[in-house]
C-alpha positions as CSV (number, residue, x, y, z in Angstrom):
1,M,5.4,-3.9,8.2
2,A,8.1,-1.2,6.8
3,R,8.3,2.1,6.9
4,V,7.1,4.8,4.3
5,I,8.5,8.2,3.8
6,S,5.7,10.3,2.8
7,D,5.5,13.5,0.4
8,E,6.8,16.0,3.8
9,C,10.5,14.3,2.9
10,I,12.7,17.4,2.5
11,S,15.3,15.0,1.3
12,C,17.7,15.5,4.1
13,G,19.1,12.1,4.8
14,A,18.8,11.8,8.0
15,C,16.4,8.8,7.9
16,A,19.5,7.1,5.8
17,D,21.8,8.0,8.7
18,T,19.9,6.4,11.1
19,C,18.8,3.0,9.6
20,P,20.6,0.4,11.2
21,V,20.1,-2.4,7.8
22,S,20.7,0.6,4.6
23,A,17.1,0.1,3.6
24,I,16.4,3.7,3.0
25,T,18.0,5.4,-0.2
26,E,17.7,8.4,-2.3
27,G,14.9,8.6,-4.3
28,D,13.6,11.2,-6.8
29,G,12.6,14.0,-4.6
30,K,12.4,12.0,-1.5
31,Y,14.1,9.3,0.2
32,V,12.6,5.9,-0.2
33,V,12.6,2.7,2.5
34,N,13.3,-0.4,0.6
35,A,10.3,-2.9,2.2
36,D,12.1,-5.8,1.7
37,E,15.0,-4.9,3.8
38,C,13.2,-3.2,6.1
39,I,13.2,-4.6,9.9
40,D,10.7,-2.3,11.0
41,C,12.8,-0.8,13.9
42,G,11.1,2.4,14.1
43,A,14.9,4.0,13.6
44,C,14.2,6.8,10.6
45,E,11.1,7.6,12.3
46,D,12.7,9.0,15.2
47,G,15.6,10.3,13.1
48,C,13.0,12.4,10.8
49,P,13.5,15.9,11.6
50,V,9.5,16.4,9.4
51,G,8.1,13.9,10.8
52,A,7.8,12.5,7.3
53,I,7.9,8.6,7.7
54,S,5.6,6.6,9.6
55,E,4.1,2.4,9.6
56,A,2.8,1.3,6.6
């Protein structure tokens, strides 16, 4: 199951930098996870400074 990024996202890009498969891109006002590419490793969740990422 892919991770999701909530509206708490501050668009810092830390999650995208930590994603080992580049499944996270900058969206409109927040970053988004491509569910087809996400391997559900949790690296992005650990790297988010505001806790905006969770399991879908």
